[in-house]
mmCIF file of the N, C-alpha and C atoms, coordinates in Angstrom:
data_MODEL
# 
_entry.id   MODEL 
# 
loop_
_atom_site.group_PDB 
_atom_site.id 
_atom_site.type_symbol 
_atom_site.label_atom_id 
_atom_site.label_alt_id 
_atom_site.label_comp_id 
_atom_site.label_asym_id 
_atom_site.label_entity_id 
_atom_site.label_seq_id 
_atom_site.pdbx_PDB_ins_code 
_atom_site.Cartn_x 
_atom_site.Cartn_y 
_atom_site.Cartn_z 
_atom_site.occupancy 
_atom_site.B_iso_or_equiv 
_atom_site.pdbx_formal_charge 
_atom_site.auth_seq_id 
_atom_site.auth_comp_id 
_atom_site.auth_asym_id 
_atom_site.auth_atom_id 
_atom_site.pdbx_PDB_model_num 
ATOM 1   N N  . GLU A 1 1  ? 103.878 100.551 99.921  1.00 0.00 ? 1  GLU A N  1 
ATOM 2   C CA . GLU A 1 1  ? 104.681 100.158 98.635  1.00 0.00 ? 1  GLU A CA 1 
ATOM 3   C C  . GLU A 1 1  ? 105.940 99.301  98.857  1.00 0.00 ? 1  GLU A C  1 
ATOM 4   N N  . ILE A 1 2  ? 106.329 99.329  100.149 1.00 0.00 ? 2  ILE A N  1 
ATOM 5   C CA . ILE A 1 2  ? 107.312 98.350  100.490 1.00 0.00 ? 2  ILE A CA 1 
ATOM 6   C C  . ILE A 1 2  ? 106.460 96.890  100.456 1.00 0.00 ? 2  ILE A C  1 
ATOM 7   N N  . LYS A 1 3  ? 105.637 96.905  100.907 1.00 0.00 ? 3  LYS A N  1 
ATOM 8   C CA . LYS A 1 3  ? 104.861 95.335  101.152 1.00 0.00 ? 3  LYS A CA 1 
ATOM 9   C C  . LYS A 1 3  ? 104.631 94.850  99.301  1.00 0.00 ? 3  LYS A C  1 
ATOM 10  N N  . GLU A 1 4  ? 104.479 95.972  98.780  1.00 0.00 ? 4  GLU A N  1 
ATOM 11  C CA . GLU A 1 4  ? 104.067 95.478  97.196  1.00 0.00 ? 4  GLU A CA 1 
ATOM 12  C C  . GLU A 1 4  ? 105.481 95.039  96.370  1.00 0.00 ? 4  GLU A C  1 
ATOM 13  N N  . ILE A 1 5  ? 106.398 95.626  96.541  1.00 0.00 ? 5  ILE A N  1 
ATOM 14  C CA . ILE A 1 5  ? 107.998 95.383  96.279  1.00 0.00 ? 5  ILE A CA 1 
ATOM 15  C C  . ILE A 1 5  ? 108.341 93.927  96.877  1.00 0.00 ? 5  ILE A C  1 
ATOM 16  N N  . GLU A 1 6  ? 107.940 93.597  98.029  1.00 0.00 ? 6  GLU A N  1 
ATOM 17  C CA . GLU A 1 6  ? 107.923 92.397  98.953  1.00 0.00 ? 6  GLU A CA 1 
ATOM 18  C C  . GLU A 1 6  ? 107.426 91.382  98.044  1.00 0.00 ? 6  GLU A C  1 
ATOM 19  N N  . ASN A 1 7  ? 106.026 91.536  97.510  1.00 0.00 ? 7  ASN A N  1 
ATOM 20  C CA . ASN A 1 7  ? 105.165 90.814  97.014  1.00 0.00 ? 7  ASN A CA 1 
ATOM 21  C C  . ASN A 1 7  ? 105.800 90.295  95.669  1.00 0.00 ? 7  ASN A C  1 
ATOM 22  N N  . ARG A 1 8  ? 106.410 91.211  94.849  1.00 0.00 ? 8  ARG A N  1 
ATOM 23  C CA . ARG A 1 8  ? 107.054 91.207  93.634  1.00 0.00 ? 8  ARG A CA 1 
ATOM 24  C C  . ARG A 1 8  ? 108.332 90.404  93.845  1.00 0.00 ? 8  ARG A C  1 
ATOM 25  N N  . MET A 1 9  ? 109.029 90.596  94.832  1.00 0.00 ? 9  MET A N  1 
ATOM 26  C CA . MET A 1 9  ? 110.575 90.020  95.114  1.00 0.00 ? 9  MET A CA 1 
ATOM 27  C C  . MET A 1 9  ? 110.275 88.490  95.481  1.00 0.00 ? 9  MET A C  1 
ATOM 28  N N  . ALA A 1 10 ? 108.974 88.240  95.712  1.00 0.00 ? 10 ALA A N  1 
ATOM 29  C CA . ALA A 1 10 ? 108.759 86.865  96.199  1.00 0.00 ? 10 ALA A CA 1 
ATOM 30  C C  . ALA A 1 10 ? 108.363 85.615  94.784  1.00 0.00 ? 10 ALA A C  1 
ATOM 31  N N  . THR A 1 11 ? 108.474 86.505  93.862  1.00 0.00 ? 11 THR A N  1 
ATOM 32  C CA . THR A 1 11 ? 108.113 85.858  92.456  1.00 0.00 ? 11 THR A CA 1 
ATOM 33  C C  . THR A 1 11 ? 109.484 85.495  92.006  1.00 0.00 ? 11 THR A C  1 
ATOM 34  N N  . SER A 1 12 ? 109.307 84.315  91.014  1.00 0.00 ? 12 SER A N  1 
ATOM 35  C CA . SER A 1 12 ? 110.257 83.779  90.542  1.00 0.00 ? 12 SER A CA 1 
ATOM 36  C C  . SER A 1 12 ? 111.384 84.960  89.620  1.00 0.00 ? 12 SER A C  1 
ATOM 37  N N  . GLU A 1 13 ? 110.355 85.829  88.802  1.00 0.00 ? 13 GLU A N  1 
ATOM 38  C CA . GLU A 1 13 ? 110.760 87.038  88.040  1.00 0.00 ? 13 GLU A CA 1 
ATOM 39  C C  . GLU A 1 13 ? 111.345 88.138  88.755  1.00 0.00 ? 13 GLU A C  1 
ATOM 40  N N  . GLY A 1 14 ? 110.763 88.379  90.437  1.00 0.00 ? 14 GLY A N  1 
ATOM 41  C CA . GLY A 1 14 ? 111.385 89.608  90.950  1.00 0.00 ? 14 GLY A CA 1 
ATOM 42  C C  . GLY A 1 14 ? 111.829 89.204  91.864  1.00 0.00 ? 14 GLY A C  1 
ATOM 43  N N  . SER A 1 15 ? 112.466 87.687  91.916  1.00 0.00 ? 15 SER A N  1 
ATOM 44  C CA . SER A 1 15 ? 113.832 87.330  92.956  1.00 0.00 ? 15 SER A CA 1 
ATOM 45  C C  . SER A 1 15 ? 115.220 87.451  92.287  1.00 0.00 ? 15 SER A C  1 
ATOM 46  N N  . SER A 1 16 ? 114.997 87.784  90.799  1.00 0.00 ? 16 SER A N  1 
ATOM 47  C CA . SER A 1 16 ? 116.406 88.025  90.329  1.00 0.00 ? 16 SER A CA 1 
ATOM 48  C C  . SER A 1 16 ? 116.506 89.573  89.732  1.00 0.00 ? 16 SER A C  1 
ATOM 49  N N  . ASP A 1 17 ? 115.452 90.115  89.981  1.00 0.00 ? 17 ASP A N  1 
ATOM 50  C CA . ASP A 1 17 ? 115.435 91.815  89.612  1.00 0.00 ? 17 ASP A CA 1 
ATOM 51  C C  . ASP A 1 17 ? 116.437 92.484  90.423  1.00 0.00 ? 17 ASP A C  1 
ATOM 52  N N  . ARG A 1 18 ? 117.389 92.822  89.966  1.00 0.00 ? 18 ARG A N  1 
ATOM 53  C CA . ARG A 1 18 ? 118.341 93.503  90.763  1.00 0.00 ? 18 ARG A CA 1 
ATOM 54  C C  . ARG A 1 18 ? 118.017 94.964  91.119  1.00 0.00 ? 18 ARG A C  1 
ATOM 55  N N  . GLU A 1 19 ? 117.228 95.670  90.252  1.00 0.00 ? 19 GLU A N  1 
ATOM 56  C CA . GLU A 1 19 ? 116.470 97.030  90.763  1.00 0.00 ? 19 GLU A CA 1 
ATOM 57  C C  . GLU A 1 19 ? 115.488 96.832  91.490  1.00 0.00 ? 19 GLU A C  1 
ATOM 58  N N  . LEU A 1 20 ? 114.674 95.960  91.456  1.00 0.00 ? 20 LEU A N  1 
ATOM 59  C CA . LEU A 1 20 ? 113.696 95.717  92.260  1.00 0.00 ? 20 LEU A CA 1 
ATOM 60  C C  . LEU A 1 20 ? 114.548 95.680  94.029  1.00 0.00 ? 20 LEU A C  1 
ATOM 61  N N  . TYR A 1 21 ? 115.549 95.056  94.186  1.00 0.00 ? 21 TYR A N  1 
ATOM 62  C CA . TYR A 1 21 ? 116.295 95.113  95.342  1.00 0.00 ? 21 TYR A CA 1 
ATOM 63  C C  . TYR A 1 21 ? 116.892 96.323  95.757  1.00 0.00 ? 21 TYR A C  1 
ATOM 64  N N  . GLU A 1 22 ? 117.332 96.695  94.681  1.00 0.00 ? 22 GLU A N  1 
ATOM 65  C CA . GLU A 1 22 ? 117.637 98.400  95.086  1.00 0.00 ? 22 GLU A CA 1 
ATOM 66  C C  . GLU A 1 22 ? 116.603 99.452  95.541  1.00 0.00 ? 22 GLU A C  1 
ATOM 67  N N  . GLN A 1 23 ? 115.731 99.137  94.803  1.00 0.00 ? 23 GLN A N  1 
ATOM 68  C CA . GLN A 1 23 ? 114.315 100.005 95.187  1.00 0.00 ? 23 GLN A CA 1 
ATOM 69  C C  . GLN A 1 23 ? 113.868 99.557  96.115  1.00 0.00 ? 23 GLN A C  1 
ATOM 70  N N  . TYR A 1 24 ? 113.694 98.732  96.768  1.00 0.00 ? 24 TYR A N  1 
ATOM 71  C CA . TYR A 1 24 ? 113.495 98.110  97.765  1.00 0.00 ? 24 TYR A CA 1 
ATOM 72  C C  . TYR A 1 24 ? 114.309 98.710  99.383  1.00 0.00 ? 24 TYR A C  1 
ATOM 73  N N  . GLN A 1 25 ? 115.672 98.534  98.996  1.00 0.00 ? 25 GLN A N  1 
ATOM 74  C CA . GLN A 1 25 ? 116.679 99.193  99.886  1.00 0.00 ? 25 GLN A CA 1 
ATOM 75  C C  . GLN A 1 25 ? 116.622 100.502 100.290 1.00 0.00 ? 25 GLN A C  1 
ATOM 76  N N  . LEU A 1 26 ? 116.003 101.208 99.247  1.00 0.00 ? 26 LEU A N  1 
ATOM 77  C CA . LEU A 1 26 ? 115.899 102.802 99.261  1.00 0.00 ? 26 LEU A CA 1 
ATOM 78  C C  . LEU A 1 26 ? 114.997 103.036 100.008 1.00 0.00 ? 26 LEU A C  1 
ATOM 79  N N  . LEU A 1 27 ? 113.771 102.516 99.608  1.00 0.00 ? 27 LEU A N  1 
ATOM 80  C CA . LEU A 1 27 ? 112.546 102.622 100.283 1.00 0.00 ? 27 LEU A CA 1 
ATOM 81  C C  . LEU A 1 27 ? 112.593 101.995 102.066 1.00 0.00 ? 27 LEU A C  1 
ATOM 82  N N  . LYS A 1 28 ? 113.440 100.784 102.541 1.00 0.00 ? 28 LYS A N  1 
ATOM 83  C CA . LYS A 1 28 ? 113.652 100.582 103.615 1.00 0.00 ? 28 LYS A CA 1 
ATOM 84  C C  . LYS A 1 28 ? 114.411 101.636 104.508 1.00 0.00 ? 28 LYS A C  1 
ATOM 85  N N  . GLU A 1 29 ? 115.309 102.344 103.739 1.00 0.00 ? 29 GLU A N  1 
ATOM 86  C CA . GLU A 1 29 ? 116.106 103.162 104.678 1.00 0.00 ? 29 GLU A CA 1 
ATOM 87  C C  . GLU A 1 29 ? 115.612 104.473 104.393 1.00 0.00 ? 29 GLU A C  1 
ATOM 88  N N  . GLN A 1 30 ? 114.563 105.012 103.627 1.00 0.00 ? 30 GLN A N  1 
ATOM 89  C CA . GLN A 1 30 ? 113.577 106.179 103.903 1.00 0.00 ? 30 GLN A CA 1 
ATOM 90  C C  . GLN A 1 30 ? 112.794 105.727 105.270 1.00 0.00 ? 30 GLN A C  1 
ATOM 91  N N  . LEU A 1 31 ? 112.383 104.991 105.108 1.00 0.00 ? 31 LEU A N  1 
ATOM 92  C CA . LEU A 1 31 ? 111.438 104.191 106.148 1.00 0.00 ? 31 LEU A CA 1 
ATOM 93  C C  . LEU A 1 31 ? 111.820 104.516 107.432 1.00 0.00 ? 31 LEU A C  1 
ATOM 94  N N  . ASN A 1 32 ? 113.261 104.042 107.488 1.00 0.00 ? 32 ASN A N  1 
ATOM 95  C CA . ASN A 1 32 ? 114.270 104.115 108.722 1.00 0.00 ? 32 ASN A CA 1 
ATOM 96  C C  . ASN A 1 32 ? 114.496 105.185 109.139 1.00 0.00 ? 32 ASN A C  1 
ATOM 97  N N  . LYS A 1 33 ? 114.615 106.346 108.448 1.00 0.00 ? 33 LYS A N  1 
ATOM 98  C CA . LYS A 1 33 ? 115.118 107.663 108.662 1.00 0.00 ? 33 LYS A CA 1 
ATOM 99  C C  . LYS A 1 33 ? 114.006 108.435 108.810 1.00 0.00 ? 33 LYS A C  1 
ATOM 100 N N  . VAL A 1 34 ? 112.956 108.318 108.647 1.00 0.00 ? 34 VAL A N  1 
ATOM 101 C CA . VAL A 1 34 ? 111.471 108.700 109.022 1.00 0.00 ? 34 VAL A CA 1 
ATOM 102 C C  . VAL A 1 34 ? 111.199 108.235 110.272 1.00 0.00 ? 34 VAL A C  1 
ATOM 103 N N  . LEU A 1 35 ? 111.240 107.052 110.654 1.00 0.00 ? 35 LEU A N  1 
ATOM 104 C CA . LEU A 1 35 ? 111.054 106.308 111.941 1.00 0.00 ? 35 LEU A CA 1 
ATOM 105 C C  . LEU A 1 35 ? 112.116 107.159 112.870 1.00 0.00 ? 35 LEU A C  1 
ATOM 106 N N  . GLU A 1 36 ? 113.153 107.061 112.607 1.00 0.00 ? 36 GLU A N  1 
ATOM 107 C CA . GLU A 1 36 ? 113.942 107.844 113.770 1.00 0.00 ? 36 GLU A CA 1 
ATOM 108 C C  . GLU A 1 36 ? 113.912 109.217 113.852 1.00 0.00 ? 36 GLU A C  1 
ATOM 109 N N  . GLU A 1 37 ? 113.453 109.777 112.800 1.00 0.00 ? 37 GLU A N  1 
ATOM 110 C CA . GLU A 1 37 ? 112.783 111.483 112.812 1.00 0.00 ? 37 GLU A CA 1 
ATOM 111 C C  . GLU A 1 37 ? 111.560 111.334 113.850 1.00 0.00 ? 37 GLU A C  1 
ATOM 112 N N  . TRP A 1 38 ? 110.760 110.643 113.905 1.00 0.00 ? 38 TRP A N  1 
ATOM 113 C CA . TRP A 1 38 ? 109.419 110.091 114.422 1.00 0.00 ? 38 TRP A CA 1 
ATOM 114 C C  . TRP A 1 38 ? 109.914 110.326 115.889 1.00 0.00 ? 38 TRP A C  1 
ATOM 115 N N  . GLU A 1 39 ? 110.648 109.256 116.186 1.00 0.00 ? 39 GLU A N  1 
ATOM 116 C CA . GLU A 1 39 ? 111.184 109.294 117.481 1.00 0.00 ? 39 GLU A CA 1 
ATOM 117 C C  . GLU A 1 39 ? 111.621 110.088 118.310 1.00 0.00 ? 39 GLU A C  1 
ATOM 118 N N  . GLN A 1 40 ? 112.513 110.738 117.757 1.00 0.00 ? 40 GLN A N  1 
ATOM 119 C CA . GLN A 1 40 ? 113.177 112.280 118.389 1.00 0.00 ? 40 GLN A CA 1 
ATOM 120 C C  . GLN A 1 40 ? 112.152 113.169 118.345 1.00 0.00 ? 40 GLN A C  1 
ATOM 121 N N  . TRP A 1 41 ? 111.212 113.438 117.571 1.00 0.00 ? 41 TRP A N  1 
ATOM 122 C CA . TRP A 1 41 ? 110.254 114.234 117.721 1.00 0.00 ? 41 TRP A CA 1 
ATOM 123 C C  . TRP A 1 41 ? 109.412 113.982 119.175 1.00 0.00 ? 41 TRP A C  1 
ATOM 124 N N  . SER A 1 42 ? 109.345 112.622 119.110 1.00 0.00 ? 42 SER A N  1 
ATOM 125 C CA . SER A 1 42 ? 108.114 112.124 120.008 1.00 0.00 ? 42 SER A CA 1 
ATOM 126 C C  . SER A 1 42 ? 108.817 112.384 121.205 1.00 0.00 ? 42 SER A C  1 
ATOM 127 N N  . ILE A 1 43 ? 110.016 112.090 121.576 1.00 0.00 ? 43 ILE A N  1 
ATOM 128 C CA . ILE A 1 43 ? 110.772 112.223 122.610 1.00 0.00 ? 43 ILE A CA 1 
ATOM 129 C C  . ILE A 1 43 ? 110.932 113.621 123.190 1.00 0.00 ? 43 ILE A C  1 
ATOM 130 N N  . ALA A 1 44 ? 111.105 114.543 122.069 1.00 0.00 ? 44 ALA A N  1 
ATOM 131 C CA . ALA A 1 44 ? 111.355 115.916 122.332 1.00 0.00 ? 44 ALA A CA 1 
ATOM 132 C C  . ALA A 1 44 ? 110.100 116.353 122.892 1.00 0.00 ? 44 ALA A C  1 
ATOM 133 N N  . LEU A 1 45 ? 108.922 116.221 122.428 1.00 0.00 ? 45 LEU A N  1 
ATOM 134 C CA . LEU A 1 45 ? 107.687 116.648 122.637 1.00 0.00 ? 45 LEU A CA 1 
ATOM 135 C C  . LEU A 1 45 ? 107.137 116.190 124.198 1.00 0.00 ? 45 LEU A C  1 
ATOM 136 N N  . SER A 1 46 ? 107.581 115.090 124.656 1.00 0.00 ? 46 SER A N  1 
ATOM 137 C CA . SER A 1 46 ? 107.104 114.364 125.605 1.00 0.00 ? 46 SER A CA 1 
ATOM 138 C C  . SER A 1 46 ? 107.909 115.047 126.839 1.00 0.00 ? 46 SER A C  1 
ATOM 139 N N  . ASN A 1 47 ? 109.255 115.382 126.603 1.00 0.00 ? 47 ASN A N  1 
ATOM 140 C CA . ASN A 1 47 ? 110.138 116.190 127.527 1.00 0.00 ? 47 ASN A CA 1 
ATOM 141 C C  . ASN A 1 47 ? 109.756 117.487 127.849 1.00 0.00 ? 47 ASN A C  1 
ATOM 142 N N  . GLN A 1 48 ? 109.223 118.108 126.682 1.00 0.00 ? 48 GLN A N  1 
ATOM 143 C CA . GLN A 1 48 ? 108.663 119.549 126.682 1.00 0.00 ? 48 GLN A CA 1 
ATOM 144 C C  . GLN A 1 48 ? 107.219 119.583 127.286 1.00 0.00 ? 48 GLN A C  1 
ATOM 145 N N  . CYS A 1 49 ? 106.098 118.576 127.225 1.00 0.00 ? 49 CYS A N  1 
ATOM 146 C CA . CYS A 1 49 ? 105.095 118.813 127.834 1.00 0.00 ? 49 CYS A CA 1 
ATOM 147 C C  . CYS A 1 49 ? 105.085 118.368 129.064 1.00 0.00 ? 49 CYS A C  1 
ATOM 148 N N  . CYS A 1 50 ? 105.981 116.957 129.454 1.00 0.00 ? 50 CYS A N  1 
ATOM 149 C CA . CYS A 1 50 ? 105.948 116.314 131.009 1.00 0.00 ? 50 CYS A CA 1 
ATOM 150 C C  . CYS A 1 50 ? 107.493 116.369 131.361 1.00 0.00 ? 50 CYS A C  1 
ATOM 151 N N  . PRO A 1 51 ? 107.860 117.635 131.819 1.00 0.00 ? 51 PRO A N  1 
ATOM 152 C CA . PRO A 1 51 ? 109.486 117.384 132.301 1.00 0.00 ? 51 PRO A CA 1 
ATOM 153 C C  . PRO A 1 51 ? 109.734 116.627 133.426 1.00 0.00 ? 51 PRO A C  1 
ATOM 154 N N  . LEU A 1 52 ? 108.688 116.027 134.068 1.00 0.00 ? 52 LEU A N  1 
ATOM 155 C CA . LEU A 1 52 ? 108.887 115.216 135.359 1.00 0.00 ? 52 LEU A CA 1 
ATOM 156 C C  . LEU A 1 52 ? 109.385 113.828 134.643 1.00 0.00 ? 52 LEU A C  1 
ATOM 157 N N  . ASN A 1 53 ? 109.061 113.525 133.470 1.00 0.00 ? 53 ASN A N  1 
ATOM 158 C CA . ASN A 1 53 ? 109.598 112.199 132.608 1.00 0.00 ? 53 ASN A CA 1 
ATOM 159 C C  . ASN A 1 53 ? 110.814 112.310 132.573 1.00 0.00 ? 53 ASN A C  1 
ATOM 160 N N  . SER A 1 54 ? 111.600 113.736 132.853 1.00 0.00 ? 54 SER A N  1 
ATOM 161 C CA . SER A 1 54 ? 113.207 113.717 132.165 1.00 0.00 ? 54 SER A CA 1 
ATOM 162 C C  . SER A 1 54 ? 114.101 112.776 133.090 1.00 0.00 ? 54 SER A C  1 
# 
């Protein structure tokens, strides 16, 4: 979905579409939040499974 919006923003019509940019920012923020949560869970699981790594 992000890639689709990036492609649309690359067009002359999309480059001036404020709503498109807002949607893009929202999706990027959501993605970053999910990636941060995934990283936290990965660290927690690796510490739980392999206490020698702490």
